[in-house]
N, C-alpha and C positions, 0 to 999 in steps of 0.2 A: 774251563777244564772239562774233559770228556766225562760223561756220567757213566752209564753202563758202557763197558768198553767194547771196542771193535778190534779186529785183528789188524796189526800193523806190519810193516816190513821187518825183515830180519835185522835186529839191532846189532847182533854180533858181526855180521858181514859188513854192515855199514861202518861200524867202528874200525874194522880193519882197513876199509877203504879210506876212511878219514885220516887215519894215521899215516897213510901212504902219501897223502896230498900235502907236501910241505915245500915243494919247489915248482917253479915253472909257470906260476899263475900271477896275474896282476892283482893289486889290491882293489878293494871295493871303494866306491866314492869317486866323485869327479867334480870338476868346476865347469860352469858354462861360460859363454863368451862375456856375459854381463858381469862376471866376477862372482856370481853366486855359487855357493857350495851346494852340490846336489847329494842328498842322502836317499838311499833306497830303504824303505820300511815295509815289511811284510808281516801279515798275521793271518790266522784262520778265523772264520766267523760266518755270520749271515748278513743279509742286506741291511738290517737295522744297525748292527754293530759297525758295518762299513760306513753308513751315513754319519753316525755319531763320530767315528774315528776321523773321517775326512773333515768334519767341522772342527774337531780339536786340533788337527794338523794345520788347518787354515789359520786358527788363532795363534799357533806356534810360529807359523811363517810371518804373521803380522808383527809379532813381538821380536822376531829374529829375521829382519829383512835381508840379511846376507845368506840365508839358507833356503833352499827349495827342497821339498820332500816329495819323492815319488812313491806312491802307495800302491799296494796290491794285496789281494786276499783271495782265499778259496775255502772250501770246506776242509775239515780237519784231516781226513784221510789223504786228500789230494795235496794239502799243504805239507804234510810230513814227507811225502814222497818227493815233492818238488824241492823242498829245502834240502833233503838228503842229496839230491843230484847237484844242486848249487854248491853245497858244502864240499862234496867230493871233487867238484871241478875247481875249487878254490875261488868261487864266485858268490859266497854267501852275502846277503844284503847287509848294509851298514848296521841296521837295527832290525832285530827279528823277534817275533813272539815265539816262546818256547814252552813246551810241556815239561812237567816234572821229570819225566823219564827220558828227556833228551839232554839234560844238563851234563850228566856224567860222560856220555858218549861224545858229545861235542867239545867238552872241555878237554878230555883226554885226546881227542882228535885234532887239537890245536885250532879249532874253528872259532872259539870264543875269546874275546878280549879280556884280559885280566883287568877287572874294574878298579883295582887298586891304583892303576895308572891314571885314572881320571877322578880320584876321590875328592879333589878340590871342586869338581863340578857337580858330582852326584851326591845329593843329600840323602842320608839314610838314618839320621838321628831319631826320626819319629816312626820308624818301622820296628815292630817287635823283634828283638834280637834272635829269638828262636825261629821266627818266621824268616828273617833275613838269612839265617844260616843255611836254609834249605837251598840257597843258590850257590853254596860253596862246594868245591871239591878239594878235599884236604883243607888247607888254611886259606885258599884263594877264592875270592868272590868273583863269579863269572856271570851271574844273572840276578836280577832284582825282581821279587814278586810284584806283580801288577795288581792283583786282587787276591782275596782269600775266600775260601769256602770251607765247608765242613760236611761230614756225613750226616745223614738224617734218616729217620723213618717217616715216610710220607704216607698219609692215610686218608681214606674217604670218610670225611667227617660225618655225613648223614648216615652212611651205612654202619659205621662203628657205633654211633650213639644209639641207633635203633636197636642194637643187640642188648644194650644194658651192661655190656662189659665195661669195667672202669677204663677210662682213657689213660694213655701212657703218661708217665710223669718223670720229671728229672730224677736221676738216681736209680731208676729201675734196673734190674739185673737181667742177664741172659735167661735165667730161670723164670723171672717174671714175664719176660717177653714170650718165652715158650708157652707158659700157662695162658697168656692172652691169645696166642695163635690157636691153641686148642679150643679155648672158649669161643672165639669168633667162628671157628670152623663148625663147632657144634650148633651154634645159633643160626648160621647162614647156609650151611650145607655146602660150603666151598672153602678152599684154603684161606686161612687168615692172612697169609702173606706169601711173598716169593721165597723159595728155598735159598738161603744165603750161602749154601755150600759151594756154589759154582764160582764165587768171586774171591779173588785174592785180597781185594779191598776190605771185605767184611771179615775175612779171616784175620787180617792185620788188626782190626778193631778188637776182635775177640782175644788175640794174643796180647795186645797192649793192656787190656783189662786185667791180665794176669802178670803184668810187669815184664813181659817179654817183647820181642820185636821180630820183624821179618829178616833184617840184615844186620850184620855187625858193622862197625865203623870202617873196616877194611873191605867191605863188600861181600863177605861170606854169609852163609845161612846162619841165622841166630836162633832157629827153632829145630826141633827134632821130628823124626817120622812119627814118634808117639804123640807129639803135640798136634800134628796135622790129623792123625788117625782119630784122636779124641774129638776134634772139631767135626770131622766128617761123620763120625759115628753119631754125634749129637744131631746134626742137621738131617742126616739120612733117616734117622728114626722118626723125626718129626714129619718128614715127607711121607714115610710109609703109613703114619697115623692119619694122614690127610690134613694135618695142622698147617703145613706149608705146601707149596706147589709140587705136583708129581713130576717124574722124569720127562714125560711127554711134553709138558708145558715148558720145562727148563730148556729143552732143545731149541725153543723158539727165541730164546734170549740172544739178541744180536747187537746190543748196544743202544737200542732206541727204547724210549718209554712206551711207544705204541705197542711193542711186542712183549711187554711184561704182563703178568697176570692182572695186575691192577689196571694197567692201561687197556686191557681187553675185557674188563669187567668180570674177571674170574678170581679176584682176591680183594681183600679189604685194605691191604697195605703193601709197602715195598720199601726196601733200603735203596738209597741213592745218595748223590751229593746234592747239596741244597739248590744250587743254581739250575742244574738240568731238571730238577723236579718241577720247574715251571711248565714243562711239557704236559704235565698231568692236568693243568687247569682246564684245557679244552677237552679233555677226555673223561674226566670224572664229574658227573652232573651234581653229585652231592657236596661238592666243594672239597678242598684238600687243606690239610694242616701238616705242620712239621713238628716232629718230636725228637728228643735226643736219642742217640744210639744207646743200647743197653750197656751197662757197666759190668765190671768184674764182680765176683761174689762179695768182695769187701768194699765195693763202691768205687774202685779205681776206674776212671774213665779211659776208654780205648780210643775214642774219636779224637781228632785234633784239627786245628786249622791248617789246611793245606793251601799252598799257593794255587789259585785257579789257573794261573799261567805266569810266565816270566817274560821279562824283556832282557835281551842281551845284545851285545855289539860284536861285530865281526873282528877277529884278530887281525884281519888284513885291510880293515877300513883305512882309507887315507885321511880320515877326519875323525879321530877318536874323541876330541873335545866336543865337536858339534853333535856327534852321535850320543854322547853322554848328556848333552843339553836336552836333546829330544826325549831321552829316557826319563831324565829328571822332571821335565815338564809334564809328561803323561802320568807320572806317579805322584808328584808333589804339588801341582798347580790346582788351586781350588776351582778356577773357572773351567779347566779341563775336566775336573771331576764332575762338575755340574752337567757338562755335555755328555760325558761317557756314562753317567749313572752307574748301574750295577751290571752293565753288559759284560764285564770281565770279572765279576765278583765284587764284593764289598771292598772299598779302598783300603790299602794297607797303611797309608799314612794316618796316624791316629787323629791329628787335628782335622785333616780333610774329612775323615770318616765321621767325626762328630759334627762338623759343619754341614755335611750333606745329608745326614740321616733323616732330618726332618723334612727334606724335600722329596724323598722317595715315595713312590706310589705303587699301587697294585702289588704284583708279586715281588718286586724289588723291596718293598716295605716288609713283606712277609719274611724274606730272607734276612733283612737287617734286624727285624725284631727277634727272629729265631737266634741269630748269632749273639745278639745282646743278652738273650736268656741264658746262654752258656758261657758268657764272657767271664774270664777269671777262673773257670773250673777245669779247663782242659790242660793237658800236659804239652810240652814242647813237641813240635812235629819231628819226625825222623829226617835225617839227611836225604838228599835225593838218592833214589835207588840206583844200584850199579847197572852198568851196561849188561844186557842179558835179561833183565826183568821184563822188558817189553814182550819178548817171546814167551816168557814163563807165565804170563797172564793167560795165554792161550793154552799152554800145557796144563795149567791148574784147572781150567774149565773142562778140558778134554778128559783129564784123569777122574774128575768128579763125575763126569757123565758115565764112566764105567761103574762107579759106585751106585749112581742113581738107578741104573738098569740092572743092578745086581749081577753085573758081569765080573766084578772084583770086590773083595772086602775092603772096608776103609783102611785096614792095616796094610794090605797088599798094594793098594793104589798109592797110599802115602809113601811107602818105601820106593815105589817106582818114581814118584815125583821127586823125592829127595835125590835119587841117583841122577835123574836127568837134570835137575836144577844145579847140582854141583858141577856136572860136566859143562853145562851152558855158562856158568859163571867163571869157569876156568878158561874157556875158549876165547 
């Protein structure tokens, strides 16, 4: 799953294009002369994930000698654009890795296979029902979570302990977090953490802690301008105090951990997702630890287990059964799980997760232990966000930048965001 986000292509335009592609293209999948079925499987990632994936696929081919899998991968940004082109041209791969924010647009664009058609092949009994539901649009399951992650506050252990400020604990509130940021700033002479006002992700955690949500079940906004104004008023005040990062540092946030204040040695902590937080290991000399996100005033948790990524099949595949067999193998096979480790997040299959937890090492173990520490305390995740949310992430950051530089008040910026968001979600 992407951590700090980067700007993507226009989801609305893509959705319109996808909806237009319903005729004139051949289905995915083919057979070779030897009688083997060929499946195309694509994902995003790095060389380590690619090496592990190829090993897992080789094991799948050994156990399914009638199937040959052609694999390909690229970085996240390039992958999204390439998959969009393939989908628009009716040439989506048989099996594809998907981000949370692609499910709605590809399902409504008739790109994804209704997995109910292959339910006899695809085992989902040992996947948490709330997590599994994130791959649904309406009542139809289009994608299976492949790993799970959750939000965290990652911090420099040595720097925090040196201040004498109490370490974060489970159940702390946003007010407690703010007090800690102020205390850290007073002790260190620099911000305690990154200003979270720029991120829709962390606004969602704040909202959920109040029993609210980003979106309604039918894809409309579930919060008001007043809700957003209160959040931005809260975060901006902390920034002005120097408790969290100033506007000038926030403009450098580009989706990488390297350009966060913590990554550049200019803060003691940062909010992120647990898996991408591994990037801080090489940057923070004092060592890092993961703490739960702040809760609402009454202790209601706002964070949740989010699918780190999904696996889906093409609606046009010529081999839906075999595509489902590959998906099932990558999610439910214990040997595959041993090979893949936590490269795509902690396994979603409960038995596999328990069986592999003891074998994890280094930061994979840190993530596993962190997730175990909040197990059973988090609420069900929201459904996949509607088409349009992709571009609204950028709008959210842009509008908060106006607040950060005192070019707009939190109330004015929030009203502008609501107006633009409603227009984007209608288009």
